[in-house]
N, C-alpha and C positions, 0 to 999 in steps of 0.2 A: 435350883429352877432354870437359873439363865445360862447356866454351862448346859445344861439339856437342851437349850434351847436352840445356843450356837451351833453344839453337836449336830443337831437336826437341820438345820438352815446348810451346815458343810457337806450334808450327808446330801440333801436334797440337788445342791448345786454340781457335785460328783457326778449322781446319778443322771443330769440331765446332760453331762459332758460325755457321759459315757454314750448316753442315749445319740447324742450329735453326732459321735465320731461312726457309730452304729451307723447310722442313714448313711454317713459318705461312703463309707466302705460297701453298703448294699448297691447305691447308687453307682457306683463305680464297676460293680460287679453284673450289675444289669445291663450296663451299656456296654462294656467287654461280650456279653453274652449274644448280646443284639449284633453289635459287629462280625462277632464270629458266625452267626446266623443269616445275615445279610451277605458276605463273603460266599457261603456255602451255597447261598441261593443265586449266587452270579451276580447280585448289586454292585456298584460301584461307589465302594465308601464315598469317594471324595463329594457325596452330595449333603454326607453330614457333615462336613467342614464350610466354617462359614470363612469364605473369601477376605483376607487382610486387604487393607487401603491400600498399602503397597501393591496388591496384586490387581487391584483393580485399575490404579495407576498406570500399572504395565500394560493392561491393556488395551486403555485410551490411547497411549503414547506410540504403541505397536502400529494404532491404526491412523494416527493423525501423525505419522512420521516425516513430512518433507520439513527436510532442513537446507536443500540445497534448490533455488529453481531451475539450475541445469538438468536436475532431475526430474522436474514437472512433466506430467504426460498430460495431455488434455482426456478430460473420463466423457462421453456421450451425456448428453441430457436427460434425466430419467423420464418417462414415459408418464410424466404427471402436469399437472396444471404448471406447479414450481417449474419444472422443466421448461414447459413452452414459454413461461415468462423468460426465465432466465435466457431465452436463445431469441427471444425479443431484444434482449439487453445487450446479448453480444451485437445483433445489426444496429443498433444505437451508436456502438462503442467505433464499428468500421463504418456506418456510413451515416455520420451525426450529420451532416450537412442534405442527405435526402429526406431523412425524417425530422431535422429540427432547426435546418439551416433557412436562410433568407428566401431561399427558393424552393422549398418543399413545397408539395404538393397533397399532406397531408393534413395540413394544420394550423396550430400556432407557432411562432417561432420564437425560440428560444438561444440560437445561437447567432452570432451578428457575423461570422463570416463563414466562408468557405470548406475551413476544415474540418477533419474530425479527430476523434478523441485518441485516435490509432496511431495520426502524426505524429506524437510526441510518446504516447503511451506505446509502443510498437509491438506488433504484432497481435495486436488486439490484445495488449498488456500482458503478455507473456514472454516478453523478453526478458532475460537476466541486464539486470542496471539502464533500463532503459523507463524505468519507474512504473514496474510492473504491478498490476494488481494483484496478482499471487501474493495472500496473507494480507492481504488490506483490513479485512473484515475482522482480521484476529486481533489488531491492532485499537480499530478505533472501538471507542471515544479515545480520543489523544488530546493532549494538549497541545493548541497549535498558540504561536507565540505572535502570528499574524493577527489573528481574531483576537488574541488578549485571554482566550478561555478553552476551556477541554471542548473541545468540537468533536462533533456527529461526522459519521463517513458520507450522509447525506448535506452537510455542511460543506467539509473538504470538495464533493463533487461538483457543487453550487458553487465554488472558489475557481475553480476549471471554466466553468462556462461564464461565468464573469469577466475574466481575465483572458485563460488561453483560446476562449471561443468567441471573445468579445462581447459575449451575449448579457444573459438575464437568467434569472435563478428560474430552476424548476419545481414547480408545486412539491412539498416533500410528499404527498397524496396521489401524484399525478403515478397513470401507468408507465409512465418512462423513467419516473426515478425508482419505482419500485422494482423495473425491470435492469435498470443499471447496476445496481446494491445487488441483485438476484444472480445476476450476472459473474458481480464480484463474490460473491459469495460462493460461486461452484466452482470457482477457481480455487478459493481460498479452505474449500473442506478438508483437506489433509495437512491443515495447518494449524498447531495449536493455540488455542486462546492466550494470548498478552505474549506470544514471542515473536520475536523478529528472525527470518531467517537470509542466508548466503543469496543474493543479488538484487535484494530489494534495494529500491533508490538508485545513486549513480555511483561510477566507480570514482577512487580518490583520484586526486592529481597533486603535483607538488607546484603548487603556482609561484612561477617567477617573483621574486623580490623587486619588481619594476612595473612603470607603466606599459601600458598594453601597446605594442607598437602595428598600430591601425595598416601602414605601408605592408609591413609582414603579412598580416591579417588577410589583406587583399591579394595579394600574391598566393598565399594560401588557396585561400576562397576561389581563385581564377584557373588553380591546378587541380583542386582535389574536389569541387562543389558542383561548377558551372553544369556539368552534364547532365545534373540531376534537377538543381535548383534554378536553371538557365543564368544567363551573364546578368540580367537586373535582378538576380535574385525572387522574381516572382511565380518561380516554381511552374511545374507542368500537369495543366488540366489533363482529366481523361477524356474528356468529349468537347471539342469546340463549341462555343454556343451552347453551351448545355450544363451551369455551374453547379445545378443539382445534381450531379453526378460526382461531384469534387476534382481534388488533383490525384494524381500519381504522384509526384514530388510538390510538396506545401510550399508556400511562398515563405522567405523567411524574413519579409520585411513589408512595408507599405499595407494600404488598408485593408485588405484581407488578409492580413497576420495576425498574430498574439498583438493584445497590447501593452502600454508599456508598466501595467501594474501584473502581468504573468510571472511565473518564476522562472521562464525561458529568458527574460528581460533582463535578468539579473547574470552578470558576463560569468562568474565561478560555477554558478548554474549550469547554463549552458556551456560551456568548458568541458565540465564533468560529461555530460548528456556526451558530446560531440566526443571526445574523447574514447569512449564505451562503444559506441555504436556509427559512427561519421569516418568516411564516407561508407556506404553502403559494402557489408563485407565484412567490416571490425566488429570484434567482439571486447570483452574486458581483458581475456586470457590473448588476442592478438590485438592491439589497436595497432592503428594505419600511421594515425600523428603523432605526433610527441606532443608533452604535457604545454612546450612552449606556443607549439603550433596550434594547439587548440585553443591555447587563452589566448593567441592573436587572432583568431581567423573568427571565435565566441565577440572578442570587443566588435572587430570590423562589421559582423552585422547587426549588433544592437547600438551602432552607430548612426542607423539609418531611420528614418521618420516612420512612426507606425500610431494606429490609433491609441488615444487616450484614455485611461481609466479615469473614473469619475470617484471624486473623494478618495482618493489612494491616500491623501494626508492622515487619513483617521487609521489605519492601516499601524499595527505594532503599539498598540495603548501603553505599555512598555517601551519605551526606546530603547530600552540596554538588550534588550532582545532583538534587535533589529540586526539580519546579516548585514556584514561592512559592504558587501556590494549589492544591496537594495539600492537604485540608483536616483530614487527622489525622496525628499524630506519630506519630514524634519528628522534629523541626527540627534543622535545623543550626544555627540561628539562635534569638534571643531574644524573637522577637515572639510575643506571645499567639497563639492556636489562632484564636479567632475572627478576626483582622486575613488568619490565611492562609484564611480561609473566606471573606470579605467584603471584601477590599481594605481601606486601598490598597495596593498592592503594587510601592510607591519605595521597596522596599529588594532 
């Protein structure tokens, strides 16, 4: 009796197995027939295929394909509300003093000097190795050693307003902040999220293993810089007696320049910017100054008085992340402040 039961169970399993195989074969046969019918009717059989993850990724990569800022081309703003906001952001970047500066006729003052954002972020933030905006919205949020936390793009922009513009923070929800961010996003639309591209930041230099030579820096300044920034370093205004028009060439020190907490107040940062961009006509591929000339003239420029950033001693909560050329205390080491300002930076 037991043997008969086992035989019945085995037979039942075999029948189920054969039935399952039959269904698979039948399904394949029906699929083949459908494909043949679709082809006969002129349909593209690719509609039956599910694109793989790699295929989808390739589509995204081919769209967001910018890898080098030298290949960047300015795109027209779309005829949308967002496009209008981004266009307004461009005006704020190129004419910051007119809309947000101490002499503006439009409303609240957020910039404490008459510089424009494009005074440092050249060509409206589109020049390679001049701290360009292209790709920034693809990188942020990002960790900031100065803030001691992961910072948003809005916080980075406000860092510039408090330091380079010697002013105060823009409200995050303000029309102006939204416009500036929209402009940066417009410039960054062809950069993949999370990727860095060639031309961001500044060029690299081989800093001399010595203290900066201010006398040599003055010589370089007089021979290469005074035609634009003038012999007193105070720049050239666009229209005399009308500071809301700003500068053709910005002041490099004094009351209307960046304050001592700005990135350009750091000697190596300034030297990298100068090497890749100054005097006008210089590029990363065809610099005009040598590394030593850029090093010494940066020190000379930063040897002059400029506005003081309030509470900058709170910068870099983790002092081990503070750059060697940050010229103000406290420091994580026992090197004198003068060495942090003028080098050598061999520590």
